[in-house]
C-alpha positions as CSV (number, residue, x, y, z in Angstrom):
1,M,0.1,0.2,0.4
2,S,1.2,3.3,-0.8
3,S,2.1,6.2,1.9
4,T,-0.9,8.0,0.3
5,D,-3.5,5.1,0.3
6,I,-6.1,4.5,3.1
7,N,-7.4,1.4,4.1
8,Y,-11.1,1.5,3.2
9,R,-12.2,-0.9,5.7
10,D,-10.7,0.9,8.6
11,F,-12.4,4.5,7.4
12,V,-15.7,3.0,7.3
13,A,-15.0,1.5,10.4
14,Y,-13.6,4.7,11.9
15,V,-17.0,6.9,10.5
16,H,-19.3,4.1,11.9
17,K,-18.0,4.5,15.4
18,Q,-19.3,7.8,15.3
19,F,-22.8,7.4,14.2
20,E,-22.8,3.5,16.0
21,D,-26.1,4.3,18.2
22,K,-28.0,5.0,14.9
23,L,-26.4,3.2,11.9
24,S,-25.1,0.0,11.0
25,V,-21.7,-0.6,9.3
26,Q,-23.6,-1.5,6.9
27,E,-25.8,1.5,6.0
28,I,-22.6,3.8,7.0
29,E,-20.7,1.4,3.9
30,D,-23.9,2.0,1.7
31,I,-23.5,5.5,2.2
32,L,-19.6,5.8,1.8
33,F,-19.5,3.2,-1.1
34,L,-18.4,4.6,-4.6
35,E,-17.7,2.9,-7.8
36,E,-13.5,3.1,-8.0
37,S,-11.3,2.8,-5.2
38,Y,-10.6,5.3,-2.4
39,N,-7.2,5.4,-3.5
40,K,-7.6,6.0,-7.1
41,D,-5.5,9.2,-7.0
42,S,-1.7,9.7,-7.2
43,P,0.7,12.4,-7.4
44,A,3.4,10.5,-9.1
45,S,4.2,11.7,-12.5
46,V,3.1,8.9,-15.3
47,G,6.2,10.4,-17.2
48,K,4.6,11.2,-20.3
49,A,5.0,14.5,-22.1
50,L,2.3,15.7,-25.1
51,R,4.8,17.0,-27.8
52,L,3.3,18.1,-31.1
53,N,5.6,17.5,-34.4
54,R,3.8,18.8,-37.1
55,L,0.4,20.5,-38.2
56,V,-1.3,20.4,-41.9
57,F,-4.3,21.5,-43.1
58,S,-5.6,22.2,-46.3
59,G,-9.0,23.3,-48.2
60,I,-10.4,26.1,-50.5
61,R,-10.8,29.7,-49.6
62,N,-13.6,31.7,-50.3
63,S,-11.6,33.3,-53.7
64,G,-11.7,29.8,-55.1
65,A,-7.2,30.1,-53.9
66,A,-6.3,26.8,-52.6
67,L,-5.3,26.7,-48.6
68,N,-2.4,24.6,-48.0
69,F,-0.4,24.7,-44.3
70,D,2.3,22.7,-43.1
71,Q,4.2,23.5,-40.3
72,H,6.9,21.2,-38.0
73,F,7.4,22.4,-34.5
74,H,9.9,21.9,-31.8
75,N,10.9,21.8,-28.4
76,G,10.8,24.9,-26.7
77,I,9.4,28.0,-27.1
78,N,7.4,27.9,-31.0
79,I,6.0,31.5,-31.6
80,W,3.9,33.2,-34.6
81,I,4.3,36.7,-34.8
82,A,1.6,38.6,-37.0
83,D,-0.9,41.1,-36.9
84,N,-4.4,40.7,-35.1
85,Q,-6.7,39.0,-37.4
86,K,-4.1,37.3,-39.4
87,G,-4.9,33.6,-38.6
88,K,-2.6,33.1,-35.3
89,S,-5.2,32.1,-33.0
90,T,-7.1,30.2,-35.7
91,V,-3.8,27.9,-36.3
92,F,-4.3,27.2,-32.4
93,K,-7.7,26.3,-32.5
94,I,-7.5,23.9,-35.6
95,I,-5.0,22.0,-33.1
96,K,-7.3,22.6,-29.9
97,F,-9.9,20.7,-32.1
98,A,-7.6,17.7,-33.5
99,L,-7.0,17.4,-29.4
100,T,-9.8,17.6,-28.0
101,G,-12.5,17.2,-31.0
102,K,-14.1,20.7,-29.6
103,D,-14.4,23.0,-32.3
104,S,-14.3,26.6,-31.8
105,I,-13.0,27.5,-35.2
106,K,-14.2,30.6,-36.5
107,K,-17.2,30.4,-38.6
108,D,-15.9,32.6,-41.8
109,I,-13.1,30.5,-41.8
110,K,-14.0,26.7,-40.6
111,P,-15.7,25.8,-44.4
112,W,-12.1,26.8,-45.8
113,I,-10.7,23.8,-44.1
114,E,-11.1,20.3,-45.8
115,E,-8.8,18.2,-44.3
116,I,-6.6,18.4,-41.3
117,L,-4.0,16.4,-39.7
118,L,-1.9,16.8,-36.5
119,E,1.4,14.4,-35.5
120,F,2.1,14.6,-31.9
121,T,4.0,12.4,-29.6
122,V,2.5,10.9,-26.0
123,G,5.7,10.0,-24.0
124,K,7.9,8.1,-27.4
125,V,5.0,6.8,-29.0
126,T,4.0,9.0,-31.9
127,Y,0.4,9.7,-33.5
128,T,-1.3,11.4,-36.2
129,C,-5.0,12.6,-36.0
130,H,-6.6,13.0,-39.5
131,I,-9.9,14.7,-39.8
132,D,-11.6,14.5,-42.9
133,R,-14.4,17.7,-42.8
134,T,-15.7,17.4,-46.5
135,G,-18.9,16.2,-45.0
136,R,-20.0,15.3,-41.3
137,D,-16.2,15.0,-39.8
138,R,-14.5,11.6,-39.6
139,G,-11.3,10.2,-39.8
140,N,-8.9,7.8,-37.4
141,L,-6.1,8.2,-35.3
142,Y,-3.1,6.7,-36.3
143,R,0.2,5.3,-34.4
144,F,2.5,6.7,-37.2
145,S,4.1,10.0,-38.5
146,I,2.3,12.1,-41.0
147,D,4.9,10.9,-43.7
148,Q,4.2,7.8,-42.8
149,Y,0.3,8.6,-43.3
150,K,1.1,10.1,-47.0
151,S,3.2,7.2,-47.6
152,Y,0.7,4.9,-47.1
153,K,-2.1,6.8,-48.8
154,S,-0.4,7.2,-51.7
155,G,0.3,3.2,-51.8
156,F,-3.5,3.0,-51.4
157,K,-2.8,1.1,-47.8
158,L,-4.8,3.5,-45.7
159,D,-7.7,1.7,-45.4
160,T,-6.1,-1.9,-45.1
161,L,-4.3,-0.9,-41.8
162,E,-6.1,-2.2,-38.5
163,K,-3.4,-2.5,-36.2
164,Q,-1.8,0.8,-35.9
165,V,-5.3,2.5,-35.6
166,E,-6.0,3.8,-32.3
167,F,-9.3,4.6,-33.0
168,S,-12.2,5.7,-35.8
169,F,-14.8,8.3,-35.8
170,R,-17.5,9.5,-37.8
171,S,-18.5,12.8,-36.2
172,A,-17.1,15.6,-33.8
173,I,-19.0,14.2,-31.0
174,E,-17.7,10.8,-31.4
175,L,-14.2,12.4,-31.7
176,E,-14.4,14.4,-28.5
177,E,-15.5,11.2,-26.6
178,K,-12.3,9.0,-28.0
179,L,-9.9,12.0,-27.8
180,Q,-11.1,12.0,-23.8
181,S,-10.9,8.5,-23.3
182,F,-7.3,8.4,-25.2
183,F,-5.9,11.6,-23.3
184,F,-7.6,10.4,-20.1
185,E,-5.5,6.9,-20.4
186,Q,-2.4,8.5,-21.4
187,F,-2.0,11.0,-18.5
188,S,-4.4,9.2,-16.2
189,Y,-7.2,12.0,-15.7
190,Y,-10.7,11.0,-14.9
191,V,-14.0,12.8,-14.9
192,L,-14.5,15.4,-12.0
193,K,-18.3,16.1,-11.3
194,F,-19.6,19.0,-9.7
195,T,-23.5,20.4,-9.0
196,Q,-25.3,23.4,-9.7
197,K,-28.7,25.0,-9.8
198,N,-31.4,24.4,-12.8
199,S,-31.3,27.6,-14.9
200,A,-35.3,27.1,-14.8
201,K,-37.5,29.5,-12.9
202,D,-38.2,28.8,-9.6
203,S,-36.6,25.4,-9.7
204,V,-34.7,23.9,-6.5
205,D,-33.2,20.7,-8.2
206,L,-29.5,20.5,-8.7
207,N,-28.0,19.2,-12.3
208,T,-25.0,17.7,-12.0
209,S,-22.3,18.4,-14.1
210,S,-18.7,16.7,-15.4
211,L,-15.2,18.4,-16.1
212,S,-14.0,16.6,-19.5
213,W,-10.7,16.6,-21.3
214,S,-11.8,19.8,-23.1
215,T,-12.3,21.1,-19.6
216,Y,-8.9,19.9,-18.3
217,F,-7.0,21.3,-21.6
218,K,-8.0,25.0,-20.5
219,S,-4.8,24.2,-18.4
220,I,-2.9,23.8,-21.4
221,Y,-4.4,26.1,-23.9
222,L,-4.3,29.8,-22.4
223,E,-6.3,32.0,-24.4
224,S,-6.1,36.0,-24.5
225,S,-9.9,36.3,-23.0
226,N,-9.1,34.4,-19.7
227,Y,-5.5,35.7,-18.6
228,K,-7.3,38.1,-16.0
229,H,-8.1,34.8,-14.5
230,L,-5.6,31.8,-13.4
231,F,-7.7,29.0,-15.2
232,F,-11.0,30.8,-17.3
233,E,-13.5,33.0,-16.7
234,Q,-16.3,30.8,-15.4
235,E,-14.0,28.6,-13.1
236,G,-15.7,29.5,-10.3
237,I,-19.0,27.6,-11.3
238,G,-18.8,24.5,-9.7
239,L,-15.5,24.8,-8.2
240,Q,-14.3,24.1,-11.9
241,G,-10.7,25.8,-11.6
242,K,-10.1,24.4,-8.3
243,K,-10.8,20.7,-9.4
244,I,-8.8,21.0,-12.5
245,F,-5.7,22.0,-10.2
246,E,-6.4,19.0,-8.3
247,M,-6.7,16.3,-11.3
248,V,-3.3,18.1,-12.6
249,L,-1.7,17.8,-9.4
250,G,-3.1,14.0,-8.7
251,L,-3.6,14.9,-5.4
252,P,-4.6,12.0,-3.2
253,L,-8.0,11.2,-2.1
254,T,-9.6,13.5,-4.8
255,Y,-11.7,10.9,-6.5
256,P,-13.5,10.0,-3.1
257,I,-13.9,13.8,-1.6
258,N,-15.4,14.9,-5.4
259,M,-18.3,12.2,-5.5
260,L,-19.1,12.4,-1.6
261,K,-19.4,16.0,-2.1
262,V,-21.9,16.0,-5.3
263,Q,-23.9,13.4,-3.0
264,Q,-24.2,16.1,-0.2
265,D,-25.0,18.3,-2.4
266,L,-28.1,16.5,-3.9
267,V,-28.7,14.9,-0.3
268,N,-29.0,18.9,1.0
269,V,-31.3,19.8,-2.3
270,S,-33.6,16.5,-1.6
271,L,-34.1,18.1,1.8
272,G,-34.9,21.5,0.7
273,Q,-37.5,19.9,-1.5
274,L,-38.7,18.0,1.3
275,K,-39.3,21.3,3.2
276,L,-41.0,22.9,0.4
277,V,-43.3,20.2,-0.1
278,S,-44.4,19.4,3.2
279,G,-44.9,22.9,4.0
280,T,-47.4,23.1,1.0
281,K,-48.7,19.5,1.4
282,A,-51.2,20.1,4.1
283,D,-52.9,23.1,2.4
284,S,-53.2,22.2,-1.5
285,A,-53.6,18.4,-1.0
286,K,-57.1,17.9,-0.8
287,S,-57.7,20.5,-3.6
288,L,-55.3,19.0,-5.8
289,K,-55.7,15.6,-5.6
290,A,-58.9,15.7,-7.3
291,G,-58.0,17.8,-10.4
292,L,-54.8,15.9,-10.5
293,E,-56.2,12.4,-10.7
294,K,-59.0,13.8,-13.5
295,R,-55.9,14.9,-15.5
296,Y,-54.2,11.6,-14.9
297,K,-57.2,10.1,-16.4
298,E,-57.1,11.9,-19.5
299,V,-53.6,11.5,-20.2
300,T,-53.4,8.1,-19.9
301,A,-56.6,7.6,-21.9
302,E,-54.7,9.6,-24.9
303,L,-51.9,7.5,-24.4
304,Q,-53.9,4.4,-25.0
305,T,-55.9,5.6,-28.1
306,G,-52.1,7.3,-29.4
307,T,-50.8,3.8,-29.0
308,Q,-53.5,2.1,-30.8
309,N,-53.4,4.4,-33.7
310,A,-49.8,3.7,-33.9
311,A,-47.7,1.8,-32.2
312,I,-44.2,3.2,-32.8
313,I,-41.6,1.6,-30.9
314,F,-37.5,2.3,-31.1
315,Q,-35.1,-0.1,-29.5
316,E,-32.3,2.2,-29.8
317,R,-30.9,1.2,-26.1
318,P,-29.9,-2.5,-26.9
319,L,-28.0,-1.4,-30.2
320,M,-26.2,1.6,-28.0
321,E,-25.2,-1.4,-25.7
322,E,-24.2,-3.5,-28.3
323,Y,-21.9,-0.7,-29.8
324,A,-20.5,0.2,-26.6
325,A,-19.6,-3.4,-25.7
326,V,-18.3,-4.2,-29.2
327,Q,-16.1,-0.8,-29.1
328,Q,-14.6,-1.7,-25.7
329,R,-13.5,-5.1,-27.2
330,V,-11.8,-3.6,-30.0
331,A,-10.0,-1.4,-27.8
332,R,-8.7,-3.8,-25.8
333,V,-7.3,-5.8,-28.6
334,R,-5.6,-2.8,-29.9
335,K,-4.2,-1.9,-26.6
336,E,-2.8,-5.3,-26.2
337,H,-1.5,-5.2,-29.9
338,R,0.5,-1.9,-28.9
339,E,1.7,-3.4,-25.7
340,L,3.1,-6.3,-27.2
341,T,4.6,-4.3,-30.1
342,E,6.7,-2.6,-28.0
343,S,8.0,-5.2,-25.9
344,Y,8.5,-7.2,-29.2
345,Q,10.5,-4.0,-30.4
346,A,12.4,-3.9,-26.8
347,E,13.3,-7.4,-27.2
348,K,14.2,-7.5,-31.1
349,S,16.6,-4.4,-30.2
350,R,18.1,-6.3,-27.3
351,Q,19.1,-9.3,-30.0
352,N,20.7,-7.0,-32.6
353,R,22.6,-5.5,-29.7
354,I,23.8,-8.8,-28.5
355,E,24.5,-10.0,-31.7
356,D,26.7,-7.1,-32.5
357,E,28.5,-7.8,-29.2
358,S,29.1,-11.5,-30.4
359,D,30.3,-10.2,-33.9
360,N,33.2,-8.1,-32.3
361,L,34.1,-10.8,-30.0
362,K,34.5,-13.6,-32.8
363,S,36.5,-10.6,-34.8
364,D,38.9,-10.4,-31.5
365,R,39.0,-14.3,-31.3
366,K,40.3,-14.5,-34.8
367,K,43.0,-11.8,-34.4
368,V,44.1,-13.4,-31.0
369,D,43.7,-17.1,-33.1
370,A,46.0,-15.5,-35.5
371,E,48.8,-14.0,-32.8
372,I,49.2,-17.1,-31.2
373,V,50.2,-18.8,-34.2
374,R,52.6,-16.0,-35.2
375,L,54.5,-16.5,-32.0
376,H,54.4,-20.4,-31.9
377,R,56.1,-20.3,-35.9
378,Q,58.5,-17.5,-34.0
379,L,59.6,-19.8,-31.1
380,L,60.0,-22.8,-33.5
381,N,62.2,-20.9,-35.7
382,M,64.0,-20.2,-32.3
383,E,64.2,-23.7,-31.5
384,L,65.7,-24.5,-34.8
385,Y,68.6,-22.2,-34.8
386,I,69.5,-23.6,-31.2
387,Q,69.9,-27.1,-32.9
388,S,71.6,-26.1,-35.7
389,Q,74.0,-23.8,-33.8
390,S,74.4,-26.6,-31.2
391,F,75.4,-29.0,-34.4
392,F,78.1,-27.1,-36.0
393,T,79.5,-25.9,-32.5
394,N,79.8,-29.5,-31.3
395,L,81.6,-30.7,-34.6
396,D,85.2,-32.1,-34.4
397,I,86.8,-30.6,-37.8
398,K,90.0,-33.2,-38.1
399,S,90.8,-31.6,-41.9
400,C,90.4,-28.7,-44.2
401,P,87.8,-30.3,-46.7
402,H,89.1,-28.4,-49.3
403,C,93.2,-29.2,-49.3
404,E,92.8,-32.0,-46.5
405,I,95.5,-30.0,-44.5
406,T,94.9,-31.5,-40.9
407,V,93.8,-28.9,-38.4
408,S,96.3,-29.0,-35.1
409,E,95.4,-28.9,-31.9
410,S,96.6,-25.2,-31.3
411,K,94.9,-24.2,-33.6
412,K,91.7,-25.5,-32.2
413,E,92.6,-24.5,-28.9
414,K,93.7,-20.7,-30.6
415,E,89.8,-21.0,-32.1
416,K,88.3,-21.5,-28.7
417,E,90.3,-18.7,-26.7
418,N,90.8,-16.2,-29.4
419,H,87.6,-17.1,-31.6
420,I,89.9,-17.3,-34.8
421,C,88.7,-19.6,-37.2
422,S,90.8,-22.9,-36.9
423,L,90.9,-23.3,-40.8
424,C,90.9,-19.4,-42.2
425,G,92.5,-18.1,-39.2
426,E,90.1,-15.4,-39.3
427,E,88.5,-13.3,-36.7
428,P,84.4,-13.6,-37.6
429,K,83.0,-9.9,-37.5
430,D,79.5,-10.6,-36.5
431,Q,78.9,-11.5,-32.9
432,K,77.5,-14.8,-32.0
433,I,74.2,-15.0,-30.3
434,E,74.9,-16.3,-26.8
435,Q,72.6,-19.2,-25.7
436,A,71.3,-17.4,-22.6
437,E,69.8,-14.6,-24.9
438,I,68.2,-17.3,-27.3
439,T,66.4,-18.9,-23.9
440,Q,65.6,-15.5,-22.5
441,K,63.5,-14.5,-25.7
442,S,61.7,-18.1,-26.2
443,A,60.6,-17.7,-22.3
444,Q,59.4,-14.3,-23.2
445,I,57.7,-15.5,-26.3
446,Q,56.3,-18.5,-24.1
447,Q,55.1,-15.9,-21.8
448,E,53.0,-14.1,-24.6
449,I,51.2,-17.1,-25.8
450,T,50.2,-17.9,-22.3
451,T,49.0,-14.6,-22.2
452,H,47.1,-14.9,-25.3
453,Q,45.4,-18.3,-25.0
454,Q,44.1,-16.6,-21.3
455,R,42.5,-14.0,-23.5
456,L,41.2,-16.3,-26.2
457,E,39.7,-18.7,-23.4
458,K,37.8,-15.4,-22.1
459,I,36.7,-14.6,-25.6
460,I,35.4,-18.3,-26.4
461,K,33.4,-18.1,-22.6
462,S,32.1,-14.8,-23.3
463,L,30.8,-16.0,-27.1
464,D,29.4,-18.8,-25.2
465,E,27.7,-16.5,-23.1
466,K,26.3,-14.7,-25.8
467,K,25.3,-17.6,-27.9
468,V,22.9,-18.5,-24.8
469,L,21.6,-14.6,-24.4
470,I,20.8,-14.6,-28.5
471,G,18.9,-18.0,-28.3
472,E,16.6,-16.8,-25.2
473,A,16.2,-13.1,-27.2
474,K,15.2,-14.9,-30.0
475,K,12.9,-17.1,-28.5
476,N,11.4,-14.3,-26.6
477,V,11.0,-12.0,-30.3
478,E,9.3,-15.1,-31.9
479,N,7.0,-15.5,-28.5
480,Y,6.1,-12.0,-28.8
481,N,5.7,-12.2,-32.7
482,E,3.7,-15.4,-32.6
483,K,1.3,-13.7,-29.8
484,I,0.6,-10.5,-31.8
485,S,0.1,-13.0,-34.7
486,S,-2.5,-14.6,-32.5
487,L,-4.5,-11.8,-31.6
488,P,-8.0,-12.0,-32.3
489,S,-8.9,-9.5,-36.2
490,V,-11.2,-6.8,-35.3
491,E,-12.4,-6.6,-39.0
492,A,-15.6,-8.0,-38.0
493,D,-15.8,-6.0,-34.8
494,N,-15.6,-3.1,-37.1
495,K,-18.0,-4.1,-39.5
496,R,-20.5,-4.5,-36.9
497,M,-20.3,-1.0,-35.6
498,N,-20.7,0.1,-38.9
499,E,-23.9,-2.0,-39.5
500,I,-25.3,-0.7,-35.9
501,E,-24.4,2.6,-36.8
502,E,-26.7,2.5,-39.9
503,Q,-29.3,0.6,-37.6
504,I,-29.4,3.3,-35.1
505,G,-28.9,6.4,-38.3
506,Q,-32.4,4.4,-39.9
507,I,-33.9,4.5,-36.6
508,G,-33.4,8.0,-36.4
509,R,-34.9,8.1,-39.7
510,E,-37.9,6.5,-38.7
511,R,-38.2,9.1,-35.8
512,E,-37.9,11.7,-37.7
513,K,-41.0,10.7,-39.7
514,N,-42.9,10.1,-37.0
515,K,-41.4,13.6,-35.1
516,E,-44.9,15.2,-34.2
517,Q,-46.8,11.7,-32.6
518,L,-43.5,11.0,-31.2
519,E,-43.5,14.7,-29.8
520,K,-47.2,14.5,-28.6
521,K,-46.2,11.1,-27.2
522,E,-43.0,12.3,-24.9
523,Q,-45.0,15.2,-23.6
524,L,-48.0,13.2,-22.4
525,I,-45.8,10.3,-20.6
526,K,-43.6,13.4,-19.5
527,E,-46.6,14.9,-17.9
528,Q,-48.1,11.6,-16.7
529,A,-44.8,11.0,-15.2
530,V,-45.2,14.7,-13.7
531,L,-48.8,14.2,-12.5
532,D,-47.7,10.3,-11.2
533,F,-45.2,11.6,-9.1
534,Q,-47.4,14.7,-7.6
535,L,-50.3,12.2,-6.8
536,E,-47.3,10.0,-5.1
537,E,-46.3,13.0,-2.7
538,I,-49.9,13.4,-1.7
539,R,-50.3,9.8,-1.1
540,R,-47.1,9.6,0.9
541,A,-48.1,12.4,2.8
542,E,-51.4,11.1,3.5
543,S,-49.6,7.6,4.4
544,S,-46.5,8.4,6.0
545,P,-45.2,11.1,8.3
546,V,-42.8,13.5,6.8
547,S,-40.5,13.4,10.2
548,E,-38.9,10.1,8.8
549,E,-37.7,11.0,5.7
550,F,-36.3,14.3,7.3
551,E,-34.8,12.1,9.9
552,S,-33.3,9.4,7.2
553,L,-32.0,12.6,5.0
554,N,-30.5,14.6,7.9
555,L,-28.5,11.4,9.6
556,K,-27.1,10.6,6.1
557,R,-25.9,14.4,5.6
558,A,-24.2,14.3,8.9
559,V,-22.4,11.1,7.7
560,L,-21.2,12.8,4.7
561,E,-20.3,16.2,6.4
562,F,-18.2,13.9,9.1
563,A,-16.4,11.9,6.5
564,L,-15.9,14.8,3.9
565,S,-14.1,16.7,6.8
566,S,-12.2,13.6,7.8
567,L,-11.0,13.1,4.3
568,E,-10.3,16.6,3.7
569,K,-8.2,16.6,6.8
570,K,-6.1,13.1,6.0
571,R,-5.8,15.2,2.6
572,N,-4.2,18.2,3.6
573,K,-1.7,16.2,5.6
574,L,-1.3,14.0,2.5
575,N,-0.8,17.0,0.3
576,Q,1.3,19.1,2.3
577,D,4.7,17.8,1.0
578,I,3.8,18.3,-2.8
579,L,2.1,22.0,-2.2
580,E,5.2,22.9,-0.2
581,K,7.3,21.9,-3.1
582,L,4.7,24.0,-5.6
583,E,4.4,27.2,-3.7
584,T,8.1,27.3,-3.7
585,L,8.5,26.4,-7.2
586,I,5.9,29.3,-8.2
587,L,7.6,31.6,-5.7
588,K,10.8,31.2,-7.7
589,E,9.3,31.6,-10.7
590,V,7.4,35.2,-9.5
591,N,10.4,36.7,-8.2
592,A,12.3,35.6,-11.5
593,F,9.6,37.5,-13.5
594,G,10.5,40.8,-11.4
595,L,7.2,40.5,-9.3
596,K,9.8,40.9,-6.4
597,S,7.3,42.4,-4.0
598,I,5.6,39.4,-3.7
599,T,7.3,37.3,-1.0
600,R,5.5,34.6,0.0
601,V,3.3,32.5,-2.1
602,S,1.0,29.6,-0.2
603,I,-1.8,27.5,-1.0
604,N,-4.9,27.4,0.9
605,E,-7.1,24.6,2.2
606,K,-9.3,25.2,-0.6
607,Y,-6.6,25.0,-3.2
608,E,-6.3,28.9,-4.0
609,L,-3.4,30.8,-4.4
610,I,-2.6,33.3,-1.7
611,Y,0.2,35.9,-2.5
612,T,2.1,37.8,0.0
613,Q,2.9,41.1,-1.4
614,N,4.2,44.1,0.4
615,E,3.2,42.0,3.8
616,V,-0.3,41.8,2.5
617,Q,-1.9,38.4,1.8
618,I,-3.7,38.4,-1.6
619,G,-5.4,36.6,-4.3
620,F,-4.9,35.8,-7.8
621,N,-7.9,38.2,-8.7
622,D,-6.2,40.8,-6.7
623,L,-3.2,41.1,-8.7
624,S,-3.1,44.2,-11.4
625,E,-3.7,43.2,-14.7
626,G,0.3,43.0,-15.7
627,E,0.7,41.1,-12.8
628,K,-1.9,38.5,-13.2
629,L,0.0,37.4,-16.8
630,R,3.3,37.0,-15.1
631,A,1.7,35.0,-11.9
632,K,-0.2,32.9,-14.2
633,L,2.6,32.1,-16.2
634,A,4.9,31.4,-13.3
635,F,2.3,29.3,-12.0
636,Y,2.0,26.9,-15.0
637,L,5.8,26.5,-15.2
638,S,5.7,25.4,-12.0
639,L,3.2,23.1,-12.5
640,I,5.5,21.5,-15.4
641,Q,9.0,22.2,-13.1
642,L,6.9,19.6,-10.5
643,D,7.1,17.3,-12.6
644,I,10.5,17.9,-14.2
645,E,12.3,17.8,-10.7
646,H,10.2,15.8,-8.4
647,S,8.2,13.9,-10.6
648,L,4.9,14.9,-9.3
649,G,2.1,15.7,-11.2
650,R,0.1,15.3,-14.3
651,H,0.5,18.1,-16.5
652,P,1.2,17.0,-20.4
653,R,4.3,19.7,-20.4
654,F,2.8,21.7,-23.0
655,L,1.4,25.2,-23.2
656,I,-0.2,27.4,-26.0
657,F,0.1,31.0,-24.8
658,D,-2.3,33.0,-27.3
659,S,-2.0,36.9,-27.8
660,P,0.4,37.5,-24.0
661,G,1.3,40.8,-23.5
662,S,-2.2,42.6,-24.6
663,E,-2.8,44.0,-21.4
664,E,0.9,45.3,-20.6
665,M,1.4,47.8,-23.6
666,V,4.0,49.7,-21.9
667,P,6.9,49.4,-23.8
668,Q,9.2,48.5,-20.6
669,H,6.4,45.8,-19.8
670,L,6.5,44.3,-23.2
671,K,10.4,44.0,-23.0
672,G,9.8,42.5,-19.5
673,L,7.8,40.1,-21.1
674,A,9.8,39.1,-23.5
675,E,12.7,38.7,-21.6
676,I,10.6,36.5,-19.4
677,F,9.5,34.2,-22.7
678,K,13.4,34.0,-23.6
679,N,14.2,32.9,-19.9
680,V,11.8,30.6,-20.0
681,N,12.9,29.3,-23.6
682,D,16.9,29.0,-22.3
683,R,15.9,27.0,-19.4
684,F,13.6,24.4,-20.3
685,E,14.1,24.1,-24.0
686,N,14.0,20.5,-23.9
687,E,12.0,19.8,-21.1
688,L,8.8,21.5,-22.5
689,Q,6.7,22.9,-25.5
690,I,5.3,26.2,-25.4
691,F,3.6,28.0,-28.3
692,V,3.1,31.6,-28.2
693,G,0.9,33.7,-30.8
694,S,1.4,37.7,-30.8
695,A,1.7,40.7,-32.8
696,L,4.4,42.5,-30.7
697,R,7.4,42.6,-32.8
698,E,9.1,42.8,-29.6
699,F,8.6,39.0,-28.8
700,S,10.5,38.3,-32.3
701,E,13.7,37.7,-30.5
702,I,12.4,35.1,-27.4
703,T,13.5,32.0,-29.3
704,D,16.2,31.1,-32.1
705,E,15.0,31.5,-35.6
706,K,14.0,27.9,-36.8
707,R,11.1,28.2,-34.1
708,T,10.1,31.8,-34.9
709,F,7.3,32.3,-37.6
710,K,7.4,35.8,-38.3
711,K,5.0,37.6,-41.1
712,N,5.5,40.7,-42.4
713,A,2.8,43.7,-41.9
714,D,-0.6,42.6,-43.0
715,E,0.6,39.1,-44.2
716,F,-1.3,36.0,-43.2
717,V,-0.1,33.2,-41.3
718,F,-1.6,31.1,-43.8
């Protein structure tokens, strides 16, 4: 169990102890039970970053001229400098569309664009999102680059691919849903919920809304309209800004606190509704009941008549459920294929590396063998020399072989003493090699042979080891290949999904034909449900005391309040270290960005940033307009640094700044902001990626030329 985990059973027992005289352990668990684990969250970094590599989009302008945009991106800061209304924001919104499925492209530009290709990398895997906009948005997310996409397309192979397709989509809504699932899986995000009042007049109901991937993307795409806010303009509704902060940091216990808080809000609304109903029941029940019953009979009769006239039944739900099941099965097979492919490539690389090492050892062995042979030959030559010298030295010459004159004993003695030849009487000029010197040289050669033989033994041993490792690697590669080959095909599932889509479309067309009658039927069903609810409330008021419901709801609210209070105290303790690290990073950055008057940054229990400026504590919204942009930049850079330096948090390390500096028109402020971006690029060039779009020429020097896309006055980006 992680140091940030809690024991769910112990927690239930702890809460039960507070209410043991009123509720059983099972009743407490019924209230506190959640669909997923209380330990769902972890602040540990997932070790992945989002990097955009290339954007291509094309189409036809209103003028009839062709539109072709093709831009490569780099690490560090990439900046577009062009006048206002010249296409910078459109480029960013196209990127946003390809990453989230949310289309916010200007209505006058949208019809121009017929095709979009965005290549990006998550971790070590490269993807290309292809969107065809010539009709209803459709396309695929591929696991390869744009160059590979174009190669496959030119070779008419795109439609034959299956295992390299992450997912397909046939509408913008489906693209949004599948991108959310994809990025949630990549960065360990999930849906957080919040409640808000129903917008209907006089309604006391609560609506439950969810934070989607598009909402979390607001911590990546920082639009000019939101520079006055830490996250975005509506961040306070449902505390969405706080929830984005919690998700990006991966704060422990975020999931249970969020879900129990939603449950608490709904319980409070139910109590309010109960009070409202109970207050009006006694006065209106008698006069209302007769009218409701009369109208209920009329609605029921109309429904029966309509059903007899035209029995229209549309069974979409089974098809939707089947579609979801098939889609999940396809996703599971593709995920398994991706994981096996990565393992296969890793083992194949290992095999190649070991084989290279084995080849090098074989080469070394040949060289050592050759050296040993050479030394043996040299040793043999010396032995032959010794033997020949010994032969002639020991030869006793009696007479000259030429003239047959007898060699006297005195000449033999003279030869031994003075080295003068007993035959010719000459003294040899060349010095003879002594026996000791030859013996020493032979020993040296023998030692060299022994050394090389020892080295040869080590090489042979290493070769044997490499042979075993190569065998293991080959076996693993074959196993992975067999597993990949044995994966089931998803062709039939894809075909079935297409069939289901067609069936659902047919149902939609049939429903459209009978729209008027269906609408009337739906209205009657809704009215019948409302009448039924109202009559049931009256009957309940007549048969059972309201006080029992109040007591039950109040007790449930008390349990939730106690549980939430306990979890929040525990979370504050668990998160102290990560928040202190983040506070330190933010303070360092705001000071580096020139806000020297800020001497402390803290994060309170509500996860709000508190700045101590000139010894006064203020919030982000209390900063001046010029200070907010710097503080916001410092905040997001600190989230990224938290991952870089401490491996904490889940920010993708990618940011888009659309038109920063719009509130800082003073020249010295603009120069300071440009220096900030330049400093960021110098410090974190290889650790993150930032896109900046600006009309300010003062920003042209914040990064190098290859990452600066500068347009002349009145020139469009595309």
